[in-house]
N, CA, C and O atoms as CSV, one atom per row, in Angstrom:
chain,resi,resn,atom,element,x,y,z
A,1,MET,N,N,37.462,63.381,53.667
A,1,MET,CA,C,37.386,63.258,52.191
A,1,MET,C,C,37.318,62.173,51.275
A,1,MET,O,O,38.384,61.563,51.196
A,2,ARG,N,N,36.447,61.764,50.594
A,2,ARG,CA,C,36.177,60.835,49.616
A,2,ARG,C,C,36.618,60.991,48.347
A,2,ARG,O,O,36.295,62.006,47.731
A,3,ILE,N,N,37.393,60.052,47.779
A,3,ILE,CA,C,37.774,59.966,46.334
A,3,ILE,C,C,37.087,58.808,45.853
A,3,ILE,O,O,36.728,57.972,46.682
A,4,ASP,N,N,36.858,58.639,44.674
A,4,ASP,CA,C,36.500,57.733,43.946
A,4,ASP,C,C,36.973,57.436,42.542
A,4,ASP,O,O,36.655,58.214,41.642
A,5,ILE,N,N,37.686,56.404,42.295
A,5,ILE,CA,C,38.301,55.931,41.143
A,5,ILE,C,C,37.782,55.241,40.496
A,5,ILE,O,O,37.358,54.212,41.022
A,6,VAL,N,N,37.565,55.447,39.105
A,6,VAL,CA,C,36.939,54.473,38.530
A,6,VAL,C,C,38.103,54.096,37.389
A,6,VAL,O,O,38.732,54.928,36.735
A,7,THR,N,N,38.223,52.794,37.314
A,7,THR,CA,C,39.243,52.508,36.213
A,7,THR,C,C,39.064,51.329,35.617
A,7,THR,O,O,38.179,50.711,36.208
A,8,ILE,N,N,39.671,50.510,34.367
A,8,ILE,CA,C,39.589,49.355,33.911
A,8,ILE,C,C,40.781,48.403,34.648
A,8,ILE,O,O,40.932,47.190,34.494
A,9,PHE,N,N,41.481,49.199,35.388
A,9,PHE,CA,C,42.677,48.441,35.832
A,9,PHE,C,C,42.736,48.682,37.547
A,9,PHE,O,O,43.592,49.405,38.057
A,10,PRO,N,N,41.926,48.121,38.163
A,10,PRO,CA,C,41.865,48.562,39.649
A,10,PRO,C,C,42.867,48.055,40.402
A,10,PRO,O,O,42.935,48.544,41.530
A,11,GLU,N,N,43.847,47.039,40.069
A,11,GLU,CA,C,44.921,46.336,40.567
A,11,GLU,C,C,45.775,47.620,40.503
A,11,GLU,O,O,46.283,48.024,41.548
A,12,TYR,N,N,45.950,48.229,39.451
A,12,TYR,CA,C,46.831,49.248,39.713
A,12,TYR,C,C,46.859,50.445,40.588
A,12,TYR,O,O,47.754,51.290,40.604
A,13,VAL,N,N,45.729,50.431,41.354
A,13,VAL,CA,C,45.719,51.497,42.357
A,13,VAL,C,C,46.351,50.884,43.789
A,13,VAL,O,O,46.993,51.571,44.584
A,14,GLU,N,N,46.085,49.642,43.941
A,14,GLU,CA,C,46.538,49.078,45.132
A,14,GLU,C,C,47.690,49.817,45.570
A,14,GLU,O,O,47.514,50.447,46.613
A,15,PRO,N,N,48.877,49.903,45.013
A,15,PRO,CA,C,50.175,50.075,45.446
A,15,PRO,C,C,50.238,51.429,46.078
A,15,PRO,O,O,51.070,51.634,46.962
A,16,LEU,N,N,49.372,52.418,45.663
A,16,LEU,CA,C,49.069,53.990,46.302
A,16,LEU,C,C,48.834,53.534,47.898
A,16,LEU,O,O,49.278,54.332,48.724
A,17,ARG,N,N,48.292,52.536,48.325
A,17,ARG,CA,C,47.670,52.572,49.863
A,17,ARG,C,C,49.132,52.485,50.529
A,17,ARG,O,O,49.141,52.912,51.683
A,18,HIS,N,N,50.575,51.945,49.968
A,18,HIS,CA,C,51.839,52.007,50.676
A,18,HIS,C,C,52.204,53.470,50.529
A,18,HIS,O,O,52.790,53.877,51.533
A,19,ALA,N,N,52.055,54.285,49.690
A,19,ALA,CA,C,52.561,55.646,49.838
A,19,ALA,C,C,51.683,56.753,50.684
A,19,ALA,O,O,50.885,56.372,51.540
A,20,LEU,N,N,51.848,57.914,50.441
A,20,LEU,CA,C,50.875,58.952,51.135
A,20,LEU,C,C,49.639,58.764,51.411
A,20,LEU,O,O,49.148,58.955,52.524
A,21,LEU,N,N,48.882,58.271,50.163
A,21,LEU,CA,C,47.387,57.917,50.363
A,21,LEU,C,C,47.348,56.966,51.256
A,21,LEU,O,O,46.262,57.024,51.832
A,22,GLY,N,N,48.183,55.883,51.766
A,22,GLY,CA,C,47.960,55.002,52.796
A,22,GLY,C,C,48.018,55.796,53.938
A,22,GLY,O,O,47.058,55.681,54.701
A,23,LYS,N,N,48.731,56.422,54.187
A,23,LYS,CA,C,48.730,57.311,55.802
A,23,LYS,C,C,47.791,58.119,55.991
A,23,LYS,O,O,47.639,58.530,57.142
A,24,ALA,N,N,47.023,58.515,55.093
A,24,ALA,CA,C,45.997,59.295,54.873
A,24,ALA,C,C,44.732,58.544,55.190
A,24,ALA,O,O,43.840,59.059,55.866
A,25,LEU,N,N,44.670,57.552,54.791
A,25,LEU,CA,C,43.721,56.225,55.090
A,25,LEU,C,C,43.655,55.974,56.531
A,25,LEU,O,O,42.719,56.033,57.329
A,26,GLU,N,N,44.961,55.662,56.663
A,26,GLU,CA,C,44.989,55.200,58.189
A,26,GLU,C,C,44.828,56.137,59.127
A,26,GLU,O,O,44.789,55.785,60.306
A,27,GLN,N,N,44.689,57.683,58.722
A,27,GLN,CA,C,44.445,58.692,59.915
A,27,GLN,C,C,42.973,58.663,59.585
A,27,GLN,O,O,42.286,59.202,60.453
A,28,GLY,N,N,42.244,58.125,58.450
A,28,GLY,CA,C,40.727,58.617,58.283
A,28,GLY,C,C,40.718,59.944,57.790
A,28,GLY,O,O,39.693,60.588,58.015
A,29,ILE,N,N,41.476,60.399,57.275
A,29,ILE,CA,C,41.541,61.757,56.925
A,29,ILE,C,C,40.994,61.570,55.236
A,29,ILE,O,O,40.386,62.430,54.599
A,30,LEU,N,N,41.306,60.523,54.857
A,30,LEU,CA,C,40.664,60.049,53.450
A,30,LEU,C,C,40.070,58.814,53.212
A,30,LEU,O,O,40.537,57.902,53.894
A,31,SER,N,N,39.101,58.496,52.381
A,31,SER,CA,C,38.340,57.227,52.320
A,31,SER,C,C,38.466,57.384,50.413
A,31,SER,O,O,38.075,58.335,49.737
A,32,VAL,N,N,39.119,56.143,49.946
A,32,VAL,CA,C,38.961,55.659,48.799
A,32,VAL,C,C,38.051,54.723,48.250
A,32,VAL,O,O,37.880,53.629,48.787
A,33,GLY,N,N,37.346,55.130,47.039
A,33,GLY,CA,C,36.784,54.037,46.320
A,33,GLY,C,C,36.982,53.770,45.117
A,33,GLY,O,O,36.713,54.610,44.259
A,34,VAL,N,N,37.516,52.489,44.779
A,34,VAL,CA,C,37.957,52.180,43.740
A,34,VAL,C,C,37.134,51.123,42.944
A,34,VAL,O,O,36.921,49.995,43.388
A,35,HIS,N,N,36.708,51.548,41.791
A,35,HIS,CA,C,35.510,50.925,40.900
A,35,HIS,C,C,36.167,50.224,39.822
A,35,HIS,O,O,37.164,50.819,39.414
A,36,ASP,N,N,35.863,48.974,39.153
A,36,ASP,CA,C,36.188,48.597,37.868
A,36,ASP,C,C,34.878,48.672,36.931
A,36,ASP,O,O,33.820,48.045,37.001
A,37,LEU,N,N,35.325,49.667,36.023
A,37,LEU,CA,C,34.271,50.283,35.081
A,37,LEU,C,C,33.562,48.911,34.288
A,37,LEU,O,O,32.409,48.832,33.864
A,38,ARG,N,N,34.541,47.966,34.242
A,38,ARG,CA,C,33.789,46.667,33.751
A,38,ARG,C,C,32.767,46.180,34.313
A,38,ARG,O,O,32.003,45.404,33.739
A,39,ASP,N,N,32.609,46.630,35.665
A,39,ASP,CA,C,31.153,46.113,36.484
A,39,ASP,C,C,30.051,46.444,35.840
A,39,ASP,O,O,29.013,45.799,35.990
A,40,TRP,N,N,30.168,47.777,34.823
A,40,TRP,CA,C,28.838,48.211,34.322
A,40,TRP,C,C,28.905,47.926,32.832
A,40,TRP,O,O,28.062,48.478,32.125
A,41,ALA,N,N,29.900,47.047,32.212
A,41,ALA,CA,C,29.758,47.048,30.762
A,41,ALA,C,C,28.458,45.719,30.673
A,41,ALA,O,O,28.200,44.926,31.579
A,42,GLN,N,N,27.934,45.776,29.606
A,42,GLN,CA,C,26.792,45.202,29.374
A,42,GLN,C,C,26.779,43.936,28.305
A,42,GLN,O,O,25.704,43.413,28.009
A,43,ASP,N,N,27.888,43.523,27.805
A,43,ASP,CA,C,27.925,42.506,26.770
A,43,ASP,C,C,29.035,41.502,27.475
A,43,ASP,O,O,29.648,41.803,28.499
A,44,ALA,N,N,29.183,40.311,26.785
A,44,ALA,CA,C,29.853,39.258,27.204
A,44,ALA,C,C,31.416,39.663,27.249
A,44,ALA,O,O,32.151,39.048,28.022
A,45,HIS,N,N,31.848,40.521,26.565
A,45,HIS,CA,C,33.434,40.456,26.833
A,45,HIS,C,C,33.503,41.656,27.718
A,45,HIS,O,O,34.681,41.965,27.898
A,46,LYS,N,N,32.592,42.513,28.388
A,46,LYS,CA,C,32.667,43.487,29.196
A,46,LYS,C,C,33.563,44.715,28.489
A,46,LYS,O,O,34.476,45.363,29.001
A,47,SER,N,N,33.095,44.799,27.377
A,47,SER,CA,C,33.748,46.076,26.677
A,47,SER,C,C,33.153,47.305,27.236
A,47,SER,O,O,31.975,47.534,27.507
A,48,VAL,N,N,34.571,48.317,27.396
A,48,VAL,CA,C,33.887,49.608,27.726
A,48,VAL,C,C,34.358,50.912,26.767
A,48,VAL,O,O,34.313,52.118,27.008
A,49,ASP,N,N,34.865,50.117,25.491
A,49,ASP,CA,C,35.196,51.107,24.395
A,49,ASP,C,C,34.948,50.530,23.240
A,49,ASP,O,O,34.799,49.312,23.152
A,50,ASP,N,N,34.871,51.405,22.140
A,50,ASP,CA,C,34.313,51.006,20.927
A,50,ASP,C,C,35.383,51.898,20.001
A,50,ASP,O,O,36.195,52.759,20.338
A,51,THR,N,N,35.034,51.317,18.654
A,51,THR,CA,C,35.773,52.323,17.668
A,51,THR,C,C,34.885,53.544,17.480
A,51,THR,O,O,33.674,53.419,17.663
A,52,PRO,N,N,35.490,54.915,17.067
A,52,PRO,CA,C,34.849,55.901,16.908
A,52,PRO,C,C,33.803,56.132,15.985
A,52,PRO,O,O,33.902,55.610,14.875
A,53,CYS,N,N,32.730,56.887,16.280
A,53,CYS,CA,C,31.560,56.724,15.128
A,53,CYS,C,C,32.112,57.528,13.796
A,53,CYS,O,O,32.449,58.704,13.939
A,54,GLY,N,N,32.185,57.043,12.800
A,54,GLY,CA,C,32.636,57.740,11.505
A,54,GLY,C,C,34.106,57.101,11.125
A,54,GLY,O,O,34.593,57.399,10.035
A,55,GLY,N,N,34.758,56.293,11.951
A,55,GLY,CA,C,35.945,55.546,11.678
A,55,GLY,C,C,36.899,56.614,12.073
A,55,GLY,O,O,36.607,57.705,12.561
A,56,GLY,N,N,37.941,56.206,11.828
A,56,GLY,CA,C,39.296,56.881,12.453
A,56,GLY,C,C,40.180,55.821,13.338
A,56,GLY,O,O,39.694,54.778,13.776
A,57,PRO,N,N,41.368,56.171,13.518
A,57,PRO,CA,C,42.120,55.775,14.750
A,57,PRO,C,C,41.921,55.719,16.081
A,57,PRO,O,O,41.567,56.770,16.615
A,58,GLY,N,N,42.034,54.927,16.637
A,58,GLY,CA,C,41.840,54.818,18.459
A,58,GLY,C,C,40.625,54.231,18.418
A,58,GLY,O,O,39.960,53.832,17.462
A,59,MET,N,N,40.373,54.231,19.869
A,59,MET,CA,C,39.234,53.761,20.384
A,59,MET,C,C,38.446,54.965,21.285
A,59,MET,O,O,39.020,56.036,21.484
A,60,VAL,N,N,37.291,54.743,21.732
A,60,VAL,CA,C,36.639,55.841,22.499
A,60,VAL,C,C,35.643,55.420,23.810
A,60,VAL,O,O,34.715,54.695,23.451
A,61,MET,N,N,35.654,55.653,24.877
A,61,MET,CA,C,34.783,55.208,25.663
A,61,MET,C,C,33.365,55.299,25.575
A,61,MET,O,O,32.881,56.390,25.274
A,62,LYS,N,N,32.563,54.242,25.810
A,62,LYS,CA,C,31.286,54.235,25.662
A,62,LYS,C,C,30.539,54.763,26.951
A,62,LYS,O,O,30.814,54.442,28.107
A,63,PRO,N,N,29.463,55.704,26.510
A,63,PRO,CA,C,28.888,56.484,27.509
A,63,PRO,C,C,28.018,55.936,28.043
A,63,PRO,O,O,27.517,56.482,29.026
A,64,THR,N,N,27.491,54.579,27.563
A,64,THR,CA,C,26.435,53.530,27.772
A,64,THR,C,C,27.097,52.700,29.142
A,64,THR,O,O,26.364,51.929,29.761
A,65,VAL,N,N,28.183,52.860,29.467
A,65,VAL,CA,C,28.941,52.378,30.592
A,65,VAL,C,C,29.215,53.413,31.405
A,65,VAL,O,O,29.093,53.276,32.622
A,66,TRP,N,N,29.588,54.488,30.897
A,66,TRP,CA,C,30.211,55.541,31.981
A,66,TRP,C,C,28.992,56.022,32.809
A,66,TRP,O,O,29.142,56.433,33.960
A,67,GLY,N,N,27.753,55.962,32.187
A,67,GLY,CA,C,26.428,56.935,32.540
A,67,GLY,C,C,26.110,56.100,33.788
A,67,GLY,O,O,26.139,56.584,34.919
A,68,PRO,N,N,25.812,54.853,33.531
A,68,PRO,CA,C,25.445,54.117,34.767
A,68,PRO,C,C,26.474,53.684,35.866
A,68,PRO,O,O,26.159,53.136,36.923
A,69,ALA,N,N,27.594,53.966,35.522
A,69,ALA,CA,C,28.888,53.453,36.625
A,69,ALA,C,C,28.523,55.227,37.440
A,69,ALA,O,O,28.159,55.234,38.616
A,70,LEU,N,N,28.647,56.344,36.805
A,70,LEU,CA,C,28.948,57.434,37.662
A,70,LEU,C,C,27.603,57.785,38.502
A,70,LEU,O,O,27.596,58.383,39.578
A,71,ASP,N,N,26.251,57.205,37.674
A,71,ASP,CA,C,25.087,57.601,38.545
A,71,ASP,C,C,25.326,56.740,39.729
A,71,ASP,O,O,25.477,57.316,40.807
A,72,ASP,N,N,25.395,55.194,39.679
A,72,ASP,CA,C,25.683,54.325,40.872
A,72,ASP,C,C,26.667,55.069,41.887
A,72,ASP,O,O,26.363,55.229,43.069
A,73,ILE,N,N,27.682,55.443,41.422
A,73,ILE,CA,C,28.845,55.837,42.524
A,73,ILE,C,C,28.475,57.030,43.170
A,73,ILE,O,O,28.796,57.283,44.331
A,74,ALA,N,N,27.722,57.869,42.355
A,74,ALA,CA,C,27.156,59.311,43.048
A,74,ALA,C,C,26.052,58.958,44.030
A,74,ALA,O,O,25.879,59.473,45.135
A,75,LEU,N,N,25.451,58.159,43.551
A,75,LEU,CA,C,24.408,57.608,44.863
A,75,LEU,C,C,25.190,56.962,46.016
A,75,LEU,O,O,24.558,56.873,47.069
A,76,GLY,N,N,26.249,56.569,46.013
A,76,GLY,CA,C,26.935,55.761,47.021
A,76,GLY,C,C,26.557,54.390,47.243
A,76,GLY,O,O,27.141,53.719,48.094
């Protein structure tokens, strides 16, 4: 089984390799791909979020980053 994790904090996933996930990896039951979403960001600041259209509090993730990321990951 393959699991792909897309995150802006890939270093946070590393400790999971020392838990049950690590045992599954060692036994070849599972493979995990960890992808930094910022690799697909197109601006100088590697932004993956923006203010909501129409204003309001919070931030939303940019589909212009997620789309290419998911396409590339799905292709392998």
